N, CA, C and O of each residue as an XYZ file, in Angstrom:
536
protein
N      36.767     16.055      5.969
C      35.723     16.908      5.449
C      34.728     16.118      4.579
O      33.521     16.357      4.631
N      35.252     15.175      3.781
C      34.376     14.376      2.934
C      33.450     13.498      3.755
O      32.309     13.262      3.359
N      33.926     13.010      4.894
C      33.081     12.190      5.759
C      31.921     12.996      6.311
O      30.806     12.488      6.431
N      32.177     14.238      6.643
C      31.126     15.109      7.180
C      30.078     15.370      6.095
O      28.880     15.294      6.367
N      30.513     15.674      4.874
C      29.577     15.903      3.774
C      28.749     14.656      3.501
O      27.544     14.739      3.266
N      29.404     13.504      3.535
C      28.688     12.241      3.322
C      27.642     12.032      4.407
O      26.506     11.668      4.103
N      28.000     12.251      5.649
C      27.072     12.074      6.766
C      25.898     13.045      6.653
O      24.750     12.660      6.874
N      26.183     14.297      6.310
C      25.118     15.288      6.160
C      24.188     14.891      5.010
O      22.968     14.994      5.137
N      24.753     14.444      3.903
C      23.945     14.009      2.762
C      23.054     12.831      3.126
O      21.879     12.791      2.761
N      23.620     11.878      3.845
C      22.861     10.708      4.274
C      21.723     11.107      5.208
O      20.616     10.578      5.102
N      21.987     12.024      6.107
C      20.977     12.499      7.049
C      19.846     13.203      6.311
O      18.674     12.993      6.624
N      20.191     14.031      5.339
C      19.170     14.739      4.558
C      18.333     13.753      3.754
O      17.112     13.891      3.693
N      18.964     12.769      3.140
C      18.243     11.751      2.386
C      17.256     10.992      3.274
O      16.114     10.756      2.882
N      17.700     10.616      4.458
C      16.830      9.920      5.407
C      15.646     10.806      5.798
O      14.505     10.344      5.816
N      15.912     12.067      6.107
C      14.850     12.989      6.511
C      13.830     13.170      5.385
O      12.626     13.209      5.638
N      14.307     13.280      4.154
C      13.396     13.419      3.019
C      12.529     12.176      2.830
O      11.338     12.283      2.536
N      13.124     11.013      2.997
C      12.373      9.768      2.876
C      11.261      9.702      3.909
O      10.124      9.363      3.581
N      11.581     10.021      5.145
C      10.577     10.009      6.215
C       9.495     11.044      5.941
O       8.307     10.759      6.092
N       9.900     12.235      5.543
C       8.931     13.301      5.282
C       7.997     12.929      4.136
O       6.791     13.157      4.224
N       8.537     12.363      3.068
C       7.705     11.988      1.921
C       6.707     10.891      2.295
O       5.547     10.954      1.890
N       7.132      9.907      3.047
C       6.211      8.838      3.416
C       5.115      9.355      4.344
O       3.980      8.882      4.280
N       5.438     10.309      5.196
C       4.407     10.885      6.054
C       3.470     11.770      5.250
O       2.263     11.787      5.490
N       4.031     12.512      4.285
C       3.215     13.375      3.437
C       2.203     12.550      2.650
O       1.047     12.952      2.520
N       2.616     11.426      2.137
C       1.723     10.568      1.361
C       0.872      9.665      2.243
O       0.054      8.899      1.734
N       1.054      9.745      3.552
C       0.326      8.925      4.513
C       0.556      7.441      4.241
O      -0.388      6.652      4.226
N       1.812      7.070      4.027
C       2.143      5.685      3.719
C       2.498      4.926      4.980
O       3.231      5.420      5.837
N       1.985      3.759      5.077
C       2.353      2.828      6.130
C       2.712      1.541      5.418
O       2.027      0.524      5.536
N       3.799      1.612      4.678
C       4.174      0.553      3.759
C       4.433     -0.796      4.386
O       4.363     -1.817      3.702
N       4.728     -0.823      5.662
C       4.962     -2.112      6.302
C       3.671     -2.891      6.468
O       3.701     -4.117      6.576
N       2.539     -2.204      6.490
C       1.280     -2.900      6.748
C       0.446     -3.139      5.499
O      -0.407     -4.026      5.503
N       0.663     -2.377      4.431
C      -0.027     -2.629      3.178
C       1.036     -2.870      2.112
O       1.948     -2.065      1.927
N       0.898     -3.991      1.420
C       1.857     -4.341      0.380
C       1.159     -5.193     -0.660
O      -0.037     -5.461     -0.549
N       1.900     -5.618     -1.668
C       1.296     -6.222     -2.846
C       1.956     -7.551     -3.186
O       3.138     -7.765     -2.917
N       1.164     -8.442     -3.785
C       1.705     -9.689     -4.325
C       0.848    -10.088     -5.527
O      -0.265     -9.595     -5.712
N       1.396    -10.992     -6.336
C       0.660    -11.450     -7.517
C      -0.630    -12.154     -7.112
O      -1.684    -11.948     -7.712
N      -0.523    -12.993     -6.079
C      -1.707    -13.696     -5.575
C      -1.407    -14.268     -4.183
O      -0.252    -14.388     -3.773
N      -2.463    -14.608     -3.490
C      -2.369    -15.224     -2.166
C      -3.087    -16.557     -2.262
O      -4.288    -16.603     -2.526
N      -2.347    -17.652     -2.046
C      -2.995    -18.963     -2.101
C      -2.336    -19.921     -1.120
O      -1.123    -19.907     -0.913
N      -3.164    -20.732     -0.540
C      -2.723    -21.736      0.431
C      -1.888    -21.110      1.546
O      -0.898    -21.688      1.995
N      -2.303    -19.913      1.987
C      -1.621    -19.238      3.087
C      -0.277    -18.626      2.736
O       0.490    -18.268      3.630
N       0.023    -18.499      1.440
C       1.314    -17.945      1.037
C       1.139    -16.782      0.062
O       0.248    -16.786     -0.788
N       2.014    -15.786      0.211
C       2.059    -14.640     -0.690
C       2.980    -14.996     -1.851
O       4.166    -15.258     -1.650
N       2.441    -15.006     -3.050
C       3.197    -15.381     -4.243
C       3.546    -14.104     -5.012
O       2.661    -13.317     -5.350
N       4.834    -13.904     -5.286
C       5.262    -12.779     -6.106
C       5.131    -11.424     -5.446
O       4.617    -10.487     -6.057
N       5.581    -11.302     -4.226
C       5.518    -10.048     -3.486
C       6.401     -8.999     -4.165
O       7.512     -9.307     -4.598
N       5.910     -7.771     -4.258
C       6.689     -6.693     -4.857
C       5.936     -5.387     -4.863
O       4.880     -5.263     -4.244
N       6.491     -4.396     -5.577
C       5.815     -3.108     -5.705
C       5.774     -2.636     -7.160
O       5.419     -1.490     -7.437
N       6.143     -3.535     -8.094
C       6.071     -3.244     -9.522
C       5.501     -4.476    -10.225
O       6.040     -5.578    -10.120
N       4.388     -4.260    -10.950
C       3.679     -5.360    -11.590
C       3.253     -4.937    -12.991
O       3.279     -3.754    -13.331
N       2.863     -5.916    -13.794
C       2.299     -5.613    -15.104
C       0.794     -5.421    -14.971
O       0.194     -5.793    -13.963
N       0.192     -4.832    -16.008
C      -1.253     -4.625    -16.000
C      -1.964     -5.959    -15.775
O      -1.473     -7.018    -16.164
N      -3.111     -5.879    -15.151
C      -3.875     -7.076    -14.809
C      -4.318     -6.994    -13.363
O      -4.591     -5.910    -12.849
N      -4.389     -8.137    -12.712
C      -4.847     -8.166    -11.324
C      -3.695     -8.490    -10.382
O      -2.715     -9.132    -10.762
N      -3.838     -8.036     -9.161
C      -2.902     -8.377     -8.099
C      -3.656     -8.435     -6.787
O      -4.844     -8.120     -6.721
N      -2.959     -8.838     -5.755
C      -3.554     -8.948     -4.421
C      -2.961     -7.881     -3.524
O      -1.745     -7.696     -3.483
N      -3.828     -7.180     -2.805
C      -3.404     -6.190     -1.818
C      -3.452     -6.864     -0.448
O      -4.475     -7.424     -0.055
N      -2.343     -6.803      0.263
C      -2.238     -7.401      1.592
C      -2.235     -6.300      2.653
O      -1.605     -5.257      2.475
N      -2.937     -6.541      3.744
C      -2.877     -5.662      4.915
C      -2.514     -6.536      6.105
O      -3.239     -7.470      6.450
N      -1.383     -6.221      6.727
C      -0.880     -7.009      7.854
C      -0.677     -6.090      9.056
O       0.257     -5.288      9.089
N      -1.557     -6.218     10.034
C      -1.512     -5.380     11.233
C      -0.894     -6.104     12.427
O      -0.874     -5.567     13.534
N      -0.395     -7.309     12.209
C       0.103     -8.128     13.322
C       1.295     -7.506     14.026
O       1.394     -7.598     15.250
N       2.204     -6.874     13.293
C       3.376     -6.251     13.930
C       2.979     -5.119     14.864
O       3.664     -4.833     15.846
N       1.858     -4.481     14.540
C       1.365     -3.374     15.359
C       0.434     -3.842     16.474
O      -0.056     -3.032     17.261
N       0.192     -5.152     16.538
C      -0.742     -5.713     17.526
C      -2.110     -5.041     17.442
O      -2.722     -4.732     18.464
N      -2.585     -4.818     16.217
C      -3.875     -4.172     16.006
C      -4.792     -5.109     15.235
O      -4.340     -6.009     14.528
N      -6.074     -4.879     15.388
C      -7.113     -5.544     14.602
C      -7.735     -4.485     13.697
O      -7.624     -3.290     13.973
N      -8.382     -4.912     12.629
C      -8.996     -3.960     11.710
C     -10.128     -3.194     12.403
O     -10.315     -2.006     12.143
N     -10.882     -3.860     13.280
C     -11.852     -3.189     14.138
C     -13.158     -2.769     13.485
O     -13.978     -2.119     14.134
N     -13.379     -3.116     12.230
C     -14.619     -2.767     11.539
C     -15.065     -3.947     10.685
O     -14.321     -4.909     10.494
N     -16.290     -3.858     10.177
C     -16.796     -4.971      9.359
C     -16.722     -4.686      7.861
O     -17.002     -5.570      7.051
N     -16.350     -3.474      7.487
C     -16.178     -3.181      6.065
C     -15.114     -2.107      5.880
O     -14.968     -1.198      6.696
N     -14.376     -2.241      4.781
C     -13.350     -1.269      4.409
C     -13.432     -1.047      2.908
O     -14.144     -1.757      2.198
N     -12.700     -0.061      2.442
C     -12.583      0.186      1.011
C     -11.117      0.185      0.632
O     -10.265      0.664      1.381
N     -10.835     -0.355     -0.535
C      -9.513     -0.219     -1.123
C      -9.640      0.913     -2.134
O     -10.374      0.811     -3.116
N      -8.915      1.988     -1.874
C      -8.953      3.179     -2.708
C      -7.681      3.245     -3.537
O      -6.579      3.127     -3.003
N      -7.834      3.433     -4.837
C      -6.693      3.492     -5.750
C      -6.659      4.883     -6.375
O      -7.602      5.291     -7.052
N      -5.566      5.604     -6.142
C      -5.416      6.963     -6.647
C      -4.232      7.037     -7.589
O      -3.140      6.580     -7.253
N      -4.440      7.609     -8.766
C      -3.371      7.820     -9.736
C      -2.466      8.937     -9.199
O      -2.923     10.058     -8.976
N      -1.197      8.626     -8.995
C      -0.258      9.598     -8.427
C      -0.069     10.795     -9.363
O       0.038     11.928     -8.893
N      -0.026     10.563    -10.673
C       0.236     11.648    -11.635
C      -0.898     12.651    -11.716
O      -0.655     13.854    -11.816
N      -2.141     12.171    -11.674
C      -3.286     13.073    -11.824
C      -3.910     13.456    -10.492
O      -4.579     14.485    -10.392
N      -3.696     12.636     -9.465
C      -4.340     12.868     -8.180
C      -5.790     12.418     -8.148
O      -6.477     12.595     -7.142
N      -6.256     11.838     -9.243
C      -7.652     11.396     -9.324
C      -7.798      9.964     -8.827
O      -6.913      9.127     -9.003
N      -8.932      9.710     -8.207
C      -9.242      8.358     -7.748
C      -9.542      7.500     -8.965
O     -10.445      7.809     -9.742
N      -8.788      6.427     -9.129
C      -8.983      5.512    -10.253
C     -10.077      4.494     -9.954
O     -10.810      4.080    -10.852
N     -10.184      4.091     -8.684
C     -11.191      3.105     -8.301
C     -11.312      3.062     -6.791
O     -10.358      3.353     -6.070
N     -12.489      2.698     -6.320
C     -12.737      2.461     -4.898
C     -13.554      1.180     -4.806
O     -14.645      1.082     -5.366
N     -13.006      0.199     -4.089
C     -13.630     -1.117     -4.014
C     -14.011     -1.442     -2.577
O     -13.153     -1.426     -1.695
N     -15.295     -1.737     -2.326
C     -15.723     -2.091     -0.966
C     -15.451     -3.568     -0.668
O     -15.572     -4.421     -1.547
N     -15.084     -3.855      0.577
C     -14.851     -5.224      1.019
C     -15.437     -5.427      2.403
O     -15.386     -4.536      3.252
N     -15.993     -6.607      2.620
C     -16.452     -7.020      3.947
C     -15.302     -7.742      4.654
O     -14.631     -8.583      4.056
N     -15.083     -7.414      5.908
C     -14.053     -8.051      6.727
C     -14.652     -8.337      8.101
O     -15.778     -7.930      8.388
N     -13.916     -9.022      8.931
C     -14.346     -9.241     10.312
C     -13.513     -8.342     11.215
O     -12.309     -8.199     11.005
N     -14.145     -7.734     12.223
C     -13.437     -6.783     13.081
C     -12.173     -7.337     13.749
O     -11.264     -6.572     14.071
N     -12.104     -8.656     13.961
C     -10.934     -9.209     14.644
C      -9.804     -9.593     13.684
O      -8.796    -10.151     14.117
N      -9.957     -9.302     12.384
C      -8.892     -9.603     11.420
C      -7.682     -8.696     11.662
O      -7.820     -7.501     11.923
N      -6.506     -9.293     11.570
C      -5.266     -8.515     11.625
C      -4.361     -8.823     10.429
O      -3.278     -8.253     10.300
N      -4.809     -9.718      9.566
C      -4.065    -10.106      8.366
C      -5.094    -10.397      7.283
O      -5.852    -11.361      7.383
N      -5.119     -9.549      6.231
C      -6.200     -9.610      5.251
C      -5.622     -9.574      3.844
O      -4.678     -8.833      3.571
N      -6.189    -10.376      2.955
C      -5.821    -10.280      1.542
C      -7.036     -9.877      0.728
O      -8.124    -10.428      0.894
N      -6.836     -8.915     -0.148
C      -7.875     -8.428     -1.045
C      -7.463     -8.863     -2.448
O      -6.547     -8.297     -3.045
N      -8.150     -9.870     -2.957
C      -7.764    -10.508     -4.212
C      -8.341     -9.797     -5.437
O      -9.335     -9.075     -5.364
N      -7.676    -10.034     -6.555
C      -8.160     -9.621     -7.871
C      -8.420     -8.121     -7.999
O      -9.442     -7.703     -8.544
N      -7.491     -7.323     -7.494
C      -7.579     -5.876     -7.662
C      -7.041     -5.552     -9.061
O      -5.886     -5.848     -9.367
N      -7.878     -4.945     -9.907
C      -7.523     -4.720    -11.305
C      -6.779     -3.408    -11.509
O      -7.145     -2.362    -10.974
N      -5.732     -3.507    -12.297
C      -4.975     -2.349    -12.763
C      -4.872     -2.492    -14.285
O      -4.024     -3.230    -14.788
N      -5.736     -1.786    -15.007
C      -5.774     -1.911    -16.459
C      -4.816     -0.969    -17.171
O      -4.433     -1.214    -18.315
N      -4.431      0.109    -16.494
C      -3.576      1.122    -17.112
C      -2.238      1.213    -16.395
O      -2.190      1.174    -15.165
N      -1.145      1.335    -17.153
C       0.156      1.549    -16.518
C       0.173      2.880    -15.753
O      -0.556      3.811    -16.096
N       0.993      2.954    -14.741
C       1.128      4.185    -13.961
C       1.577      3.890    -12.554
O       1.810      2.739    -12.184
N       1.697      4.951    -11.770
C       2.026      4.823    -10.357
C       0.780      5.177     -9.570
O       0.121      6.184     -9.830
N       0.471      4.325     -8.598
C      -0.762      4.461     -7.838
C      -0.501      4.411     -6.340
O       0.378      3.694     -5.862
N      -1.289      5.191     -5.621
C      -1.330      5.074     -4.169
C      -2.542      4.206     -3.858
O      -3.660      4.514     -4.271
N      -2.314      3.123     -3.131
C      -3.396      2.218     -2.754
C      -3.581      2.336     -1.242
O      -2.631      2.183     -0.474
N      -4.807      2.608     -0.831
C      -5.116      2.806      0.584
C      -6.219      1.871      1.027
O      -7.156      1.598      0.278
N      -6.103      1.383      2.243
C      -7.179      0.653      2.897
C      -7.815      1.642      3.863
O      -7.159      2.143      4.777
N      -9.096      1.918      3.652
C      -9.771      2.987      4.387
C     -11.024      2.449      5.068
O     -11.798      1.698      4.475
N     -11.205      2.850      6.329
C     -12.442      2.529      7.039
C     -13.544      3.464      6.551
O     -13.260      4.515      5.976
N     -14.792      3.086      6.778
C     -15.940      3.873      6.315
C     -15.948      5.293      6.885
O     -16.496      6.204      6.265
N     -15.341      5.488      8.071
C     -15.302      6.823      8.669
C     -14.180      7.687      8.087
O     -13.989      8.828      8.508
N     -13.435      7.137      7.114
C     -12.367      7.894      6.470
C     -10.982      7.649      7.039
O      -9.997      8.156      6.503
N     -10.889      6.879      8.116
C      -9.593      6.576      8.723
C      -8.782      5.683      7.780
O      -9.257      4.640      7.331
N      -7.562      6.109      7.490
C      -6.679      5.300      6.657
C      -6.016      4.248      7.537
O      -5.290      4.578      8.474
N      -6.269      2.988      7.229
C      -5.654      1.880      7.957
C      -4.195      1.776      7.555
O      -3.307      1.702      8.405
N      -3.955      1.771      6.247
C      -2.599      1.734      5.719
C      -2.638      2.071      4.236
O      -3.686      2.004      3.593
N      -1.465      2.437      3.702
C      -1.372      2.799      2.295
C       0.048      2.533      1.815
O       0.988      2.458      2.606
N       0.178      2.393      0.501
C       1.490      2.200     -0.088
C       1.397      2.518     -1.581
O       0.307      2.681     -2.128
N       2.544      2.602     -2.219
C       2.612      2.885     -3.646
C       2.899      1.630     -4.429
O       3.610      0.741     -3.961
N       2.335      1.558     -5.642
C       2.613      0.458     -6.552
C       2.793      1.044     -7.947
O       2.133      2.014     -8.320
N       3.698      0.438     -8.710
C       3.894      0.850    -10.091
C       3.387     -0.263    -11.006
O       3.694     -1.439    -10.814
N       2.607      0.139    -12.000
C       2.057     -0.802    -12.957
C       2.649     -0.478    -14.332
O       2.617      0.669    -14.778
N       3.191     -1.504    -14.996
C       3.772     -1.337    -16.331
C       3.034     -2.213    -17.321
O       2.343     -3.154    -16.930
N       3.178     -1.908    -18.611
C       2.524     -2.729    -19.641
C       3.120     -4.125    -19.668
O       4.293     -4.333    -19.358
N       2.268     -5.085    -20.054
C       2.735     -6.472    -20.197
C       3.671     -6.578    -21.352
O       4.176     -7.663    -21.641
């Protein structure tokens, strides 16, 4: 009986995880964060950082996709308030499938949804990051 309860609990947990990521429109495998990108390497990859700047990475190679546009925006939304904290425009090349957006500022601690969005509103990818005080 305990095995059945454990299996049911595990199944519910998995379903909730999938539902939450779809609800937030997260594609965490393609958008992620690191302290900086230099010499072709991601330094300090993670999802929790201190206030300051970080690099947002978008990697579409696993999906065999290209960005397909010449400009995108990095949109930062405060999870607690639902308000947009910042929107930053970037120029890219349509054939890019691996992009780093450097020096994205996070001055206030909190949890944020970071999205890479095409000008037509299509979300390329999104993920969550937590920012804590230094």
